[in-house]
BAKE-364140 format. One line per field, with one value per residue (C-alpha): x, y, z; residue in one letter. Coordinates in nm, 4 decimals. Layout:
u: X_... $
v: Y_... $
w: Z_... $
residu: A_... $
//
This chain:
u: -0.4837_-0.4787_-0.5004_-0.2554_-0.2598_-0.4572_-0.2446_-0.1803_-0.1648_0.1710_0.3464_0.2355_-0.1057_-0.0683_0.0503_-0.2372_-0.4579_-0.3192_-0.3902_-0.6945_-0.9345_-1.1163_-0.8287_-0.7140_-1.0118_-0.9489_-0.6113_-0.7215_-1.0137_-0.7752_-0.5009_-0.8052_-0.8605_-0.5180_-0.4557_-0.0761_0.1557_0.2500_0.4516_0.8005_1.1029_1.1252_0.7841_0.9777_1.2706_1.4368_1.4814_1.6048_2.0098_2.0246_2.0343_1.6600_1.6134_1.8661_1.7322_1.4610_1.5982_1.8543_1.9496_2.1898_2.2400_2.0331_2.1095_2.4203_2.5934_2.8876_2.7857_2.5784_2.7682_2.6111_2.3944_2.4924_2.1979_1.8818_1.5931_1.1711_1.1825_0.8782_0.8458_0.6333_0.5862_0.4574_0.2982_0.5949_0.7503_0.9738_1.0797_1.0765_1.2684_1.2044_1.3893_1.4787_1.8102_1.9416_2.2220_2.3808_2.2676_1.9947_1.7921_1.4157_1.3803_1.7100_1.7835_1.6305_1.5733_1.3499_1.5814_1.5198_1.6580_1.4960_1.5351_1.4347_1.5066_1.3033_1.5381_1.8555_2.0282_1.9568_2.0590_2.1808_2.0386_1.8049_1.7009_1.2634_1.2155_1.5106_1.5040_1.7222_1.7943_1.4120_1.2662_1.0528_1.0090_0.7318_0.7183_0.3995_0.3513_0.0967_0.0895_-0.2251_-0.2283_-0.5020_-0.2532_0.0735_0.1406_0.2950_0.2001_0.4082_0.2620_0.5176_0.5444_0.7568_0.8254_1.1235_1.4534_1.6957_2.0840_2.0847_1.9589_1.6897_1.3022_1.0768_0.9430_0.6009_0.3609_0.5079_0.3323_0.4063_0.2432_0.1201_0.2720_0.2179_0.4088_0.4058_0.5595_0.4596_0.7914_0.8353_0.9761_1.2450_1.1779_0.8892_0.6804_0.7145_0.5423_0.2521_0.0842_-0.2198_-0.2436_-0.6072_-0.7570_-0.5938_-0.4812_-0.7455_-0.6836_-0.7152_-0.4441_-0.1631_0.0431_0.1866_0.1067_0.2571_0.2064_0.2346_0.5354_0.5112_0.2988_-0.0504_-0.3338_-0.5661_-0.8716_-0.9693_-1.3247_-1.6537_-1.7948_-1.4761_-1.2535_-0.9409_-0.9605_-0.6374_-0.6041_-0.2185_-0.2848_-0.2088_-0.1662_-0.2190_-0.2421_-0.4055_-0.2608_-0.4279_-0.1072_-0.0183_-0.0679_-0.1478_-0.5596_-0.6212_-0.4755_-0.6097_-0.5513_-0.7300_-0.7890_-0.6962_-0.8570_-0.7977_-1.0984_-0.8996_-0.5714_-0.4010_-0.5449_-0.7858_-0.7623_-1.0263_-1.0006_-1.2096_-1.1894_-1.1314_-1.0606_-1.0285_-0.8880_-0.8895_-0.6426_-0.7686_-0.7337_-0.4471_-0.2685_-0.3103_-0.5070_-0.7158_-0.5198_-0.3054_-0.2909_-0.0180_0.1929_-0.0709_-0.0460_-0.3721_-0.4451_-0.7849_-0.9673_-1.1415_-1.3654_-1.6250_-1.5881_-1.9468_-1.9177_-2.2257_-2.1216_-2.3024_-2.0308_-1.9043_-2.0569_-1.8404_-1.5730_-1.4751_-1.3108_-1.0022_-0.7718_-0.5986_-0.2844_-0.0915_0.1598_0.0159_0.1707_0.1677_-0.1894_-0.3287_-0.4958_-0.2863_-0.0466_0.2065_-0.0144_-0.4077_-0.6225_-0.9516_-1.1632_-1.3158_-1.6315_-1.7281_-1.3618_-1.1986_-1.4883_-1.5371_-1.4433_-1.6615_-1.5099_-1.2735_-0.8782_-0.8577_-0.5581_-0.4263_-0.2025_-0.0374_0.0830_0.4650_0.6592_0.7810_0.6803_0.7642_0.6023_0.5472_0.3997_0.1019_0.0989_-0.1420_-0.0004_-0.1510_-0.2293_-0.4268_-0.1656_-0.1104_0.2388_0.3485_0.6677_0.8101_1.0664_0.9439_1.0850_0.8207_1.0867_1.3703_1.3531_1.5368_1.5127_1.3109_1.0450_0.7482_0.4247_0.1583_-0.2696_-0.4574_-0.7843_-0.6983_-0.5260_-0.8202_-0.5571_-0.1925_-0.0156_0.2338_0.6157_0.6896_0.5341_0.6690_0.9988_1.2722_1.4687_1.7700_1.8322_1.9947_1.8727_1.5873_1.3247_1.0869_1.0002_0.7896_0.7007_0.6020_0.5188_0.7432_0.5974_0.3395_0.6526_0.8873_0.8140_1.0518_1.0844_1.3066_1.3781_1.6456_1.8673_2.2016_2.4704_2.5168_2.1563_1.8875_1.9637_2.2884_2.1960_1.8639_1.8287_1.6382_1.5406_1.3934_1.1818_0.9871_0.6658_0.8282_1.1209_0.8302_0.7179_0.3373_0.1012_0.1356_-0.1750_-0.2667_0.0452_0.0369_-0.1454_-0.1666_-0.4887_-0.5724_-0.8464_-0.9495_-1.2985_-1.3386_-0.9594_-0.8431_-0.5829_-0.1857_0.0556_0.3386_0.6430_0.9702_0.9367_0.8834_0.8046_0.6326_0.8093_0.6776_0.6115_0.5419_0.1644_0.0924_0.3182_0.5287_0.6831_1.0630_1.2083_1.5355_1.6676_1.6766_1.3440_1.0997_0.8141_0.4283_0.2696_-0.0763_-0.3571_-0.4732_-0.7760_-0.9195_-0.9074_-0.5535_-0.4112_-0.3900_-0.4016_-0.4004_-0.5515_-0.4022_-0.2765_-0.1141_0.1036_0.2092_0.4197_0.6560_0.9882_1.3044_1.6648_1.9913_2.1151_2.4133_2.3990_2.1841_1.8840_1.5784_1.2076_0.9465_0.6543_0.6154_0.3011_0.2950_0.5584_0.9418_1.1831_1.0165_0.6811_0.4267_0.4648_0.4686_0.7777_0.9069_1.2898_1.5703_1.9212_2.1390_2.4270_2.3437_2.2254_1.8593_1.5030_1.3030_0.9790_0.9121_0.6183_0.6628_0.3803_0.1918_-0.0353_-0.1109_0.1011_0.3715_0.6892_0.6632_0.7766_0.9323_0.9752_1.2268_1.1966_1.4449_1.5459_1.8391_1.9530_2.0238_1.7663_1.9283_1.9930_1.7646_1.4672_1.1139_1.0833_0.7725_0.7468_0.4657_0.4905_0.1822_0.0703_-0.1275_-0.1516_0.1086_0.3288_0.4791_0.6186_0.8533_0.7605_0.9843_0.9530_0.7099_0.9858_0.8586_1.0760_0.8594_0.9540_0.7221_0.4751_0.4300_0.1440_-0.0531_-0.1075_0.0646_-0.0877_-0.1371_0.0316_0.2743_0.2373_0.0786_0.1955_0.1778_0.4869_0.5897_0.9696_1.0390_1.1225_0.9068_1.1688_1.3164_1.6321_1.6226_1.4670_1.4562_1.6484_1.4536_1.1032_0.7549_0.4697_0.1173_0.1072_-0.1532_-0.2470_-0.5321_-0.6965_-0.6675_-0.4158_-0.3676_-0.3485_-0.0224_-0.2362_-0.3736_-0.0437_0.0754_-0.2543_-0.0981_0.2477_0.1100_-0.1536_-0.2085_-0.5501_-0.7945_-0.8507_-1.1335_-1.1251_-0.8182_-0.6687_-0.5000_-0.4214_-0.2056_-0.1058_0.1081_0.0276_-0.0535_0.0618 $
v: -4.4165_-4.4919_-4.1958_-4.0767_-4.2607_-4.1231_-3.8406_-3.9100_-3.5876_-3.4735_-3.7246_-3.5094_-3.5161_-3.9346_-3.9561_-3.7002_-3.9645_-4.2722_-4.0786_-3.9575_-3.9480_-3.6175_-3.4293_-3.5075_-3.4045_-3.0923_-2.9969_-3.0792_-2.8108_-2.5770_-2.6610_-2.6720_-2.3017_-2.1435_-1.9315_-1.9158_-2.1894_-2.2083_-1.9250_-1.9706_-1.7719_-1.5191_-1.3838_-1.2668_-1.0385_-1.0445_-1.3948_-1.3887_-1.2731_-1.1992_-0.8927_-0.9293_-0.8381_-0.5429_-0.3985_-0.5572_-0.7113_-0.9772_-1.2079_-1.4588_-1.6428_-1.9859_-2.1190_-2.0935_-2.2914_-2.2296_-2.2897_-2.5846_-2.7543_-3.0251_-2.7638_-2.4891_-2.2657_-2.2752_-2.0714_-2.0753_-2.0354_-2.1838_-2.1408_-2.2691_-2.3290_-2.6223_-2.7340_-2.7277_-2.4101_-2.5721_-2.3609_-2.5571_-2.4016_-2.5902_-2.4353_-2.5804_-2.7074_-2.6701_-2.9210_-2.7958_-2.4409_-2.2080_-2.3273_-2.3740_-2.6971_-2.8545_-3.1925_-3.0361_-3.1212_-3.0280_-2.9630_-2.8938_-2.7372_-2.7145_-2.4626_-2.5762_-2.2660_-2.0197_-1.9505_-1.8362_-2.1378_-2.4249_-2.8119_-2.9324_-2.9773_-3.2250_-3.3386_-3.4471_-3.5220_-3.6429_-3.5229_-3.7857_-3.5942_-3.4474_-3.1379_-3.1723_-2.8212_-2.5530_-2.6384_-2.5509_-2.6685_-2.6247_-2.7846_-2.9370_-2.7984_-3.0602_-3.4037_-3.1813_-3.3573_-3.1092_-3.1925_-3.0578_-3.0397_-2.9905_-3.0365_-3.2472_-3.2155_-3.3634_-3.2574_-3.1216_-3.0890_-2.7742_-2.4290_-2.4400_-2.3813_-2.7047_-2.6783_-2.5286_-2.7461_-2.8406_-3.1369_-3.0975_-3.2829_-3.2244_-3.4500_-3.5129_-3.6089_-3.5591_-3.5588_-3.6620_-3.6274_-3.2414_-3.2458_-3.5324_-3.7506_-3.7856_-4.0122_-4.0980_-3.8659_-3.9597_-3.8214_-3.6272_-3.5619_-3.7754_-3.5126_-3.2207_-3.1448_-3.1958_-3.3230_-2.9643_-2.8503_-3.0083_-2.6937_-2.6048_-2.6570_-2.5174_-2.5671_-2.2907_-2.1954_-2.0877_-2.1833_-2.2949_-2.2332_-2.3960_-2.2258_-2.1801_-2.0870_-2.1765_-2.4826_-2.5503_-2.5295_-2.7505_-2.7216_-2.7423_-2.5232_-2.4526_-2.2627_-2.3628_-2.2463_-2.3848_-2.3135_-2.5599_-2.6171_-2.6839_-2.8435_-2.5485_-2.2410_-2.1810_-2.1536_-2.0403_-1.9497_-2.1029_-2.0014_-2.2634_-2.3349_-2.7276_-2.8451_-3.1486_-3.1878_-3.5029_-3.3403_-3.3876_-3.7483_-3.6751_-3.3913_-3.1976_-2.9289_-2.5740_-2.2726_-2.1699_-1.8632_-1.9476_-1.6906_-1.7765_-1.6629_-1.3199_-1.3530_-1.1212_-1.3695_-1.1560_-1.2327_-0.9828_-1.1718_-1.4252_-1.4388_-1.7063_-1.7872_-1.7679_-1.6719_-1.6887_-1.5594_-1.6341_-1.3329_-1.2766_-1.0279_-1.0787_-0.8895_-0.7186_-0.6446_-0.7795_-1.1036_-1.3273_-1.5492_-1.6224_-1.9902_-2.0850_-1.9777_-1.6592_-1.5529_-1.6576_-1.3962_-1.5099_-1.2644_-1.3140_-1.2596_-1.0646_-1.2137_-1.0296_-0.9795_-0.6048_-0.5166_-0.2436_-0.3653_-0.6761_-0.8231_-0.9101_-1.0934_-1.2756_-1.3698_-1.7395_-1.7069_-2.0447_-2.1908_-2.2027_-2.4048_-2.0986_-1.7389_-1.4585_-1.2943_-1.3185_-1.2111_-0.8463_-0.6258_-0.3762_-0.1512_0.0720_-0.2525_-0.1777_-0.4989_-0.6328_-0.9575_-1.1953_-1.4490_-1.2450_-1.3748_-1.2576_-1.3084_-1.1903_-1.1208_-1.2046_-0.8536_-0.8266_-0.6469_-0.8306_-0.8244_-0.8522_-0.9026_-0.8585_-0.6459_-0.2577_-0.1671_-0.2008_-0.2880_-0.5500_-0.7537_-0.5650_-0.3699_-0.6476_-0.4664_-0.5387_-0.3364_-0.3939_-0.3742_-0.2928_-0.3729_-0.7321_-0.6952_-0.4650_-0.1763_-0.2260_0.1013_0.2337_0.1586_0.4833_0.3587_0.0168_-0.1400_-0.2629_-0.5444_-0.5245_-0.2666_-0.5803_-0.7686_-0.9696_-1.2064_-1.4979_-1.4694_-1.6754_-1.5620_-1.7165_-1.6453_-1.7225_-1.6105_-1.3281_-1.1045_-1.2205_-1.2721_-1.4861_-1.4072_-1.6195_-1.4824_-1.4610_-1.2362_-1.1060_-0.8283_-0.9160_-1.1334_-1.1864_-1.5975_-1.6056_-1.7060_-1.7504_-1.5545_-1.5661_-1.2742_-1.2481_-0.8947_-0.7768_-0.5544_-0.2590_-0.2936_-0.2889_0.0581_0.2064_0.2679_0.6254_0.8394_1.0787_1.2451_1.5854_1.6345_1.9061_1.9862_1.8265_2.0030_1.7420_1.5967_1.3301_1.3870_1.3299_1.5557_1.4508_1.2598_1.4958_1.2352_1.3653_1.6812_1.8697_2.2595_2.5366_2.8141_3.0857_2.9816_3.0754_3.1300_3.1431_2.8864_2.5965_2.2785_2.2488_1.9119_1.7837_1.5329_1.2839_1.1472_1.4453_1.3554_1.3963_1.0871_1.0622_0.8082_0.5418_0.6356_0.4806_0.8467_0.8592_0.5988_0.7801_0.4382_0.5013_0.8423_1.2107_1.3460_1.6890_1.7294_2.0527_2.2103_2.4631_2.3465_2.5553_2.3902_2.4445_2.0706_2.0174_1.6138_1.3250_1.2639_1.4936_1.3569_1.6324_1.4200_1.0163_0.8241_0.4493_0.2015_0.2349_0.0723_-0.1145_-0.0488_0.1635_0.4854_0.8719_1.0790_1.3988_1.4482_1.7003_1.5598_1.8140_1.6562_1.5778_1.8923_1.8515_1.7644_1.4434_1.3411_0.9785_0.7440_0.3304_0.1832_-0.1832_-0.3646_-0.6848_-0.9145_-0.6339_-0.6077_-0.2736_0.0425_0.3859_0.7239_0.9535_1.3427_1.5915_1.9782_2.0718_2.2469_2.2073_2.4460_2.4412_2.8171_2.8434_3.0305_2.9080_2.7459_2.5467_2.2600_2.0236_1.6877_1.6185_1.3003_1.3592_1.2675_1.0310_1.2618_1.2771_1.6461_1.8365_2.2147_2.4065_2.7674_2.7674_2.5789_2.2936_1.9430_1.5863_1.2472_0.9914_0.8764_0.4821_0.2961_0.1357_0.2099_0.4205_0.2641_-0.1539_-0.4614_-0.3091_-0.1199_0.2151_0.5205_0.8894_1.0768_1.4450_1.4786_1.1015_0.7886_0.4913_0.2802_0.5683_0.5746_0.9459_1.2257_1.6024_1.9003_2.1955_2.3031_2.2328_2.4814_2.4088_2.0375_1.9664_1.6499_1.6713_1.3553_1.5461_1.7316_2.0955_2.3035_2.5487_2.8681_2.6660_2.6174_2.9478_3.0402_2.8123_2.9652_3.3526_3.3351_2.9990_2.9106_2.6787_2.5090_2.2595_1.9184_1.7961_1.3994_1.5911_1.9594_2.0230_2.3851_2.2996_2.6590_2.4423_2.1519 $
w: 1.3367_1.6818_1.9080_2.1645_2.5310_2.8020_2.9747_3.3025_3.6268_3.7279_3.9662_4.2711_4.1274_4.1263_4.5174_4.6020_4.4357_4.6054_4.9408_4.8830_4.5201_4.6179_4.6588_4.3361_4.1245_4.3684_4.2315_3.9007_3.8863_3.9967_3.7182_3.4650_3.6099_3.6199_3.3246_3.4240_3.5431_3.8994_4.0620_4.0378_4.2585_4.0434_4.1179_4.4619_4.3023_4.6255_4.5656_4.2587_4.2564_3.8951_3.7090_3.6282_3.9848_3.9744_3.6193_3.5283_3.2126_3.1255_2.8207_2.6929_2.3651_2.3567_2.0415_1.8652_1.6006_1.7053_2.0928_2.0390_1.7370_1.5168_1.3296_1.0801_1.2171_1.4416_1.3447_1.4191_1.8731_2.0145_2.4258_2.7057_3.0439_3.2129_3.4921_3.7032_3.6126_3.3335_3.0850_2.7018_2.4567_2.0964_1.7727_1.4367_1.3910_1.0228_1.0213_0.6498_0.5693_0.7312_0.4253_0.5007_0.3769_0.4212_0.7021_0.9830_1.3774_1.6301_1.9482_2.2807_2.5849_2.9380_3.2342_3.5806_3.7735_3.5271_3.2714_3.5058_3.3224_3.0819_3.0449_2.6766_2.3602_2.3469_2.0201_2.0146_1.6450_1.3924_1.0543_0.9006_0.6069_0.5659_0.7438_1.0612_1.1754_1.2679_1.6484_1.8146_2.1536_2.3985_2.7690_2.9133_3.2519_3.3737_3.3197_3.2605_2.8963_2.6544_2.3266_2.0566_1.6887_1.3617_0.9809_0.7812_0.4365_0.2332_0.2387_0.0173_0.0314_-0.1015_0.1075_-0.1802_-0.0737_-0.1114_-0.4633_-0.5422_-0.4806_-0.1302_-0.0147_0.3756_0.6559_1.0230_1.2972_1.6636_1.9826_2.3571_2.6791_3.0153_3.2079_3.2160_2.8441_2.9649_2.6941_2.3975_2.2263_1.8531_1.6462_1.4471_1.1133_1.1571_0.7925_0.8026_1.0282_0.9785_0.6626_0.4107_0.0824_-0.1460_0.1334_-0.1334_-0.1672_0.1481_0.4851_0.8446_1.2261_1.4237_1.4639_1.8316_2.1385_2.1031_2.4026_2.6649_2.6856_3.0889_3.1024_2.9362_2.7741_2.5969_2.9134_2.8689_2.4803_2.3411_2.0108_1.7938_1.4407_1.1561_0.7333_0.4482_0.0127_-0.2322_-0.5715_-0.9248_-1.0616_-1.2405_-1.0046_-0.6284_-0.6090_-0.2755_0.1055_0.4145_0.8073_1.0132_1.4289_1.5099_1.8556_2.0790_2.3968_2.5488_2.6392_2.2725_2.2112_1.8901_1.6850_1.4634_1.2168_1.3771_1.1861_0.8548_0.6880_0.2886_0.0636_-0.2820_-0.5617_-0.8173_-1.1414_-1.2006_-0.9109_-0.5712_-0.2851_-0.0351_0.2480_0.2858_0.6478_0.7709_1.1357_1.3901_1.7633_2.0003_2.2650_2.5450_2.5375_2.8811_2.8154_2.5909_2.2348_2.2503_2.6434_2.6620_2.7960_2.5436_2.4523_2.8249_2.8063_2.4996_2.6354_2.5749_2.2541_2.0621_1.9320_1.6438_1.4976_1.1852_0.9509_0.6566_0.3535_0.0594_0.0433_-0.1095_0.2199_0.3551_0.6502_0.7809_1.0276_1.0340_1.2998_1.3050_1.6647_1.7494_1.9910_2.0095_2.1139_1.7983_1.5889_1.3595_1.2842_1.3249_1.0522_0.7705_0.8838_0.8337_0.8193_1.0630_0.8706_1.1160_1.3597_1.2110_1.1560_0.8488_0.7047_0.9846_1.2218_1.5986_1.8992_2.1498_2.4981_2.8175_3.1180_3.4521_3.5111_3.1865_2.9707_2.6586_2.4690_2.0991_2.0074_1.6490_1.4699_1.4702_1.1163_0.8710_0.5930_0.7615_0.9981_1.3234_1.6128_1.8234_2.0226_2.2617_2.2249_2.4895_2.4509_2.7392_2.5481_2.4652_2.1222_1.9833_1.9564_2.0080_2.1228_1.8429_1.8124_1.9842_2.2768_2.2760_2.4330_2.2551_2.3048_2.0720_1.7473_1.6173_1.3105_1.4378_1.3594_1.4329_1.8218_2.1162_2.4728_2.7739_3.1539_3.3457_3.6576_3.8496_3.8054_3.5090_3.0856_2.8601_2.5157_2.3006_1.9815_1.6355_1.6191_1.5245_1.4549_1.0653_1.0648_1.2395_1.1513_1.3667_1.7058_1.9039_2.1987_2.5309_2.7462_3.0382_3.1706_3.4136_3.3762_3.5781_3.2798_3.0221_3.1699_3.3037_3.0615_2.9460_2.8930_2.5952_2.3992_2.2428_1.9953_1.6585_1.5007_1.1333_0.9934_0.7451_0.7144_0.9940_1.0911_1.4461_1.6106_1.4988_1.7217_1.8379_1.9186_2.0780_2.1523_1.8287_1.9699_1.7943_1.6344_1.3808_1.1031_0.7305_0.8251_1.1658_1.3592_1.2797_1.4254_1.4522_1.4661_1.6349_1.4052_1.6436_1.7572_1.7066_1.4409_1.3620_1.3238_1.2217_1.3389_1.0619_0.9211_0.5806_0.3920_0.4060_0.1496_-0.2318_-0.4048_-0.7425_-0.8573_-0.9161_-0.5809_-0.4973_-0.1711_-0.0472_0.2538_0.3482_0.5111_0.6394_0.7735_0.7663_0.7759_0.5318_0.5567_0.5848_0.5176_0.5805_0.5494_0.4647_0.4491_0.4436_0.2985_0.3146_0.3554_0.3099_0.1302_-0.1946_-0.0328_-0.2466_-0.0859_-0.1026_-0.0572_-0.0027_0.0983_0.1211_0.0314_0.0982_0.1033_-0.2434_-0.3151_-0.4222_-0.2563_-0.3992_-0.4950_-0.4512_-0.5721_-0.5573_-0.7046_-0.8206_-1.0633_-0.9816_-0.8595_-0.9327_-0.8895_-0.7485_-0.9597_-0.8468_-0.9819_-0.8587_-0.9567_-0.8284_-0.7693_-0.7846_-0.4862_-0.1347_0.0374_0.3524_0.3302_0.6585_0.4601_0.4385_0.0817_-0.0827_-0.1995_-0.3595_-0.5607_-0.7808_-1.0096_-1.2907_-1.6500_-1.6806_-1.5267_-1.1318_-1.0975_-0.7922_-0.7901_-0.5429_-0.4955_-0.7851_-1.0204_-1.1813_-1.2624_-1.4304_-1.4788_-1.6615_-1.3532_-1.2534_-1.2794_-1.0048_-0.6680_-0.3896_-0.0934_-0.0824_0.1216_0.3419_0.6511_0.6195_0.7629_0.7275_0.9227_0.9210_0.9898_1.0083_0.7914_0.8905_0.9908_1.1822_1.0663_0.9494_1.1474_1.0182_1.1538_1.0522_1.0680_0.8784_0.7888_0.6680_0.5087_0.2948_0.0868_-0.1902_-0.3642_-0.6725_-0.9237_-0.7969_-1.0394_-1.1311_-1.0231_-0.7411_-0.5858_-0.6738_-0.4001_-0.1756_-0.1723_-0.1854_0.1151_0.2575_0.0875_0.1856_-0.1210_-0.1259_0.0863_0.1775_0.2964_0.5385_0.6873_0.9186_0.9763_1.2794_1.4689_1.8008_1.9940 $
residu: M_A_P_L_P_P_A_Q_P_P_R_T_L_R_R_T_A_V_R_R_V_T_G_A_V_L_A_G_A_V_L_A_L_L_P_Q_P_P_A_T_A_L_E_D_P_A_A_D_P_S_T_V_A_R_T_G_F_E_E_R_V_L_F_K_A_A_Q_D_P_G_Y_A_C_Y_R_I_P_A_L_V_T_T_V_R_G_T_L_L_A_F_A_E_G_R_K_H_N_C_G_D_A_T_D_I_D_V_V_L_K_R_S_T_D_G_G_R_T_W_G_P_L_R_V_V_D_A_G_R_G_D_T_H_G_N_P_A_P_V_V_D_R_R_T_G_R_I_V_L_A_T_T_Y_N_K_G_R_P_D_A_G_N_C_D_T_P_C_E_R_T_P_H_L_Q_Y_S_D_D_D_G_L_T_W_S_R_P_R_D_L_S_A_T_L_R_P_R_G_W_N_S_W_Y_A_T_G_P_G_H_G_I_Q_L_T_R_G_R_H_R_G_R_L_I_V_G_V_N_A_E_S_H_D_G_T_R_P_T_A_N_H_A_A_L_A_Y_S_D_D_S_G_A_H_W_R_L_G_A_V_D_T_H_R_I_R_P_D_G_T_Y_R_Q_K_P_S_E_L_T_L_A_E_R_T_E_P_D_D_R_S_G_S_D_S_D_S_G_G_T_V_Y_V_G_G_R_E_Q_D_G_T_D_L_G_N_R_D_H_A_V_S_R_D_G_G_G_H_F_A_A_P_F_R_A_V_P_D_L_Y_T_P_M_V_Q_G_T_V_L_P_L_P_S_G_R_W_L_F_S_A_P_A_D_P_D_R_R_R_T_M_T_I_R_S_S_Y_D_Q_G_R_T_W_E_G_V_D_R_G_R_A_V_T_A_D_W_S_G_Y_S_D_M_T_V_V_G_R_A_T_T_G_L_L_Y_E_A_G_K_A_D_A_R_D_E_M_R_F_A_R_F_T_E_D_W_L_G_P_R_R_G_P_G_P_T_T_P_D_H_A_P_G_A_R_G_A_Y_V_L_G_G_A_R_P_V_G_G_R_F_G_G_A_L_A_F_D_G_R_D_D_A_V_R_L_P_H_R_A_S_L_P_L_G_D_G_D_F_T_A_S_L_W_F_R_Y_T_A_A_R_G_E_Q_P_L_L_W_M_G_G_V_G_G_A_P_Q_V_V_L_R_G_E_P_G_A_R_R_I_T_G_Q_I_T_G_I_V_G_R_G_P_S_R_T_A_T_V_R_A_A_G_A_Y_H_D_G_Q_W_H_H_A_A_L_R_R_A_D_G_L_L_T_L_I_V_D_G_A_S_T_S_V_P_D_V_P_G_T_V_S_R_T_S_T_F_G_V_H_L_G_Q_K_P_D_S_R_W_H_L_T_G_E_L_D_E_V_R_V_Y_R_R_A_L_S_D_G_E_L_G_M_L_R_E_S_G_A_A_I_G_D_T_V_L_R_L_P_L_D_V_V $
//
């Protein structure tokens, strides 16, 4: 296989080389060190007459079938800034339908003014009946070359998926003129797709990175994921990094994390659709990895693994050669199963773009990290871009003051269109200090976050908290002791409300929708209190047991509710009267995002208008006598998973 021809420096550097060789060397060195593209006019808000200069945010529809005819659907965004400051927005142009395996071209739009205006649609890689997609561009800042990795498979005329096993092959092409023209793609299967990775293969999607420090400075890295198949069933999932040390001419497969399928057909982890960022601080803060170029942070979409969370991550401390440890999930980073992107800003702040609804692809939100991806702010502190349906996304630094976001969105479907947004760091808001908390007296617990403005009131025993039905809630910081798994449990609380309609969330542990969960809620419009669990065994599907107590209980008086799982039954006890239904088998804490909420549904679609007191959860079935003691005196009964008196904020 012939390598790519050597990349030439940008024209400005070539003219410099004619006049003075040493000047070109110095200029190339400076470009190699820069983590961000050159400054643009957007760095000076006074020079930018657009909405973003006045409000900090603006957006427009960039790809849409009605706007750019010839395609039924546009999906899978990728976005980079070239060394000349040009924005390149890539997408899959799906010709006949919005299926993942239809006739697909890789298309492109360019902007030379920081995203205020855009040129016409260009075809970068024509599918000609097959699927050419998963764009993963990366810019070589030493030469100006833009390298584009993509993946091919045989197309089909309908909207169905590629049959399993799906033979998919990685390809690569490049542009040396700022994205105006592109080389013919070449197949990289021989170097980047081991023979056993025969069931699935995908590049990106989304931008790759170039390392800016250490002995691997200048290295280009993109993420890939793949699956193996033995002819009968899938056998393993692979998350990997591919890298080049010569501006994309030659590529090698680097870090690989393989998770094999279990006998019951599940994976512990199944990371895919990787997003990359370079840390400038060593993991152990001692400088031990500074010579190797720092740490590459790799975030992934967690797809169907049994560990809690729809996002996962790993790190490489040797420039993408190896992972320091297997991927692990991030249980409380709220997002559905969807691709997302991480982007470091020049200020040191990191951004993460993805829908924030843990159940469905909607509410595109930007969340921040101030420790280079080690922790992320909660969804309540993120900045929502839209409440519409939304899906895949990619981001780039436009200038020191502006970030660009390309994302899938729509009023009715996240695949309706692709929007480009520009926003400033001021629009995101400053870093906020610790918010109010209320004590959790369970062993090893930290205080629970009090959100919105939930206020102390008199309770059934001591104080309680009142919730306004708009944004008030209590959410527990995640800890390993909270998930209840497949065992017995008892949840107990006091509630008081007068609401006559809507869903009134009392306690929610786990996910939402069809995900494993434990729920206690009021439904005054239906005149009932509901307890619910959703459990899953093996590959599933999940099953739900729902138990209801008749009566709205919205009389403004305190009532005690308990939900108990034991002896094959799910029992709801309200003010001492019990109702039981058959239990469902399996764990109530698996796979999806995981949170513990009081007064709030995890997708934020409903909030409690009322008051809560003495919320407790036990990892065992309390007897009727013990529940009687809780009702009569609020007595302390053994160790709890959580114990929230809600007396003080």
